[in-house]
N, C-alpha and C positions, 0 to 999 in steps of 0.2 A: 505493499500499500504507499504510493509516495505521501509525499510531507504534505498536500493540500488537502488531500482527500482523510489524513489523520486532523489535519485541523479542524476542520467539519465539526468533528467529534468530540472538541474541546469547547469550554464555555468562554464567553468572548468577556471579558473585565472591562470594568467602565471606573472611572473617577465617581464618587458616589455622586456629585453634581450633576451628572448627564443621566442619573437614573431618574426617573419620573417617581417621586413618593408614593405617587398613590397605586403603583405596580406592586411595590412590596406591602404585606400585611404591617399595620403598625405596630404592634409588639417587636416584631423581628427588626426594625428600622433600627431601634436600640440597642440591642445586641450587634446589630452591624456594622455601625460606626461608635461603638465602643473603643476608645484607644489604650485602655488600662489593660490590664491581664485578664484576660477572657478565664486561665486556670481558677484565678481570685474569685472572680463572679459567680463561676461554678461553683465552687467550694460555699460561697456565701448563700447561692440560692438553694443550696442542697447539703444541709450540714448535717456530718457527718455520713454520708451517703455517696461522695463524688469519687468515683475512681479511675481509674486509664486502664482501657482495652487494649492492649497491643494487637493489632492484626498481623501484622508484617513489617518486617525489617527486611530490605534486598538493596543490592545494585541492579540499578537499570538505565534505559535510556529515558531521558526527562521529555515529557510532552515538549509541545515546541515551543508554546506562550509559556509555559516554565525557564524553559534554557535562554528565551530573549530575555525574560524578567531577572534572571542571575547573569545574562553579559555572557553565557558560555556557549560552546558549538552546540547544534542540538545532538551530536552523535559522540557523544561523552557520556559515560554512565556516572550515575552519583548515586547517593544513599537515599534512598526513599525510605520514611518511615508514616507509616498508617496506622490510626488507633481510632478507636471509639471513646468518647468522654461521657461517662454514665453516671446515673443519679438513680441511684438503688437500683441499679441493673437496668434503669431504661435508656435506651440510647439518646444522648440530645445532639452531640455534634463528632462529625465524621471530620476529624484532621488527618492533612498530610503532609509533611516536613520536605523539603527535597536540601539536601546539602551536598555544593560540591566536594572533591575531595582535596581540592585545595584550603577548604576552610577548617576541615579535617586535622589539622597538623595544631601543635601547641595545646594549649588550655583545652580548647576546642575539643581536642578529642575525645573527651568526655558526652560530646553530642553522641557519638555512635554506640554510648552503652548506658543509656538512660533506663533501660527496661521500663516499669511501669511507672517510672516516676514521672510527672507532667514536665513538659516542654518549657512552659510557662514558667515554671518557676524560678528555672535553670539561666531563661532569658532577662527574665526581670530583675533577677538579683546581680546579673552582669553589671558593673560600672560601664564598662565600653559599650553597653548596646545601644545601639539606634537603628529607630523603626522608621523605612520609608511609609509613604501615603499609604493609606488604606486602599483598594481595591474592591469591587463587588458583580456580582454577577447571578444569574439565572442559571442554574444547572438543571437542564432538560432530561429525562429520561431517554435514552439511547445514548448520553453522554457515557464514555469510561468513568468519568468520578461520581456519576449519577448511580451509576450500576452500584461502584464500589461502597459508596454511601449509604443506598436506600437498602441492602443486601439484607439487613437484620431487621426491616420492617413488614408487618405480616400486609400491611394494606399500601400499598409506595404510592407517594401522591405524583403527579405527573412533573414536579420539578419542584427544588430547592432552590434555597438562597445562600451562596457564601460569600465569604469574604477573603481576601488572601493581601500579604502584605509580605516584602521584603527586610529582614534582618541583617544585620551587619554587627558581628563582634568583633573587635579590634580592626575594624574595617572589613573583614571576611563575610561574605553574604550566605545566607541560606532564607528559600521561601517556605512560606506557613500561610497553608490554605483552610480555612474551617467552613466546614456545610454544617449550617444548621437544621436539625430534623423536624419534623413535626411534632408540638407537645413540651419543645426545650421551653424551660420555666415553669409550668405546669406544678402541680403537687402530683409525688408519685405516693402510692400506697407505704 
């Protein structure tokens, strides 16, 4: 499959100001644009019930839009970590982190060994961390990210909303994409 055809199956990311607010469910807008630590916010929303479930961590080729955002060649393998952020066992967020090999040097090697520890805790404790602008996208059924994010849902919606941003630790980039699943923020049994 050529790059153009692959690209059609990726979300189109936009600056939030370019997305009509009326297209996004009102309660979700605040989650999408919150610049603070999502991990911390989820822990507050789900006291004692927050947990990270690691789905997969592997080396693979990044998606075209990921390579562009990271400023690397699309043919370079990167470390990809995919997790679900759960509240009392209910999936609230699917997160995908893409880390170039050049980032995994020095103190940043620890990013490859997080296990079930949340990435947000590591990022927001690092004094060198710089976060670039948030981008948001509607992720539609049929797109690769949607299939991975919606896998645990008994009744997947036709689309979900996500955000991503480039982080830099000591100037070295990593891309974090977070997709908000139906029911985020709702009370769980």
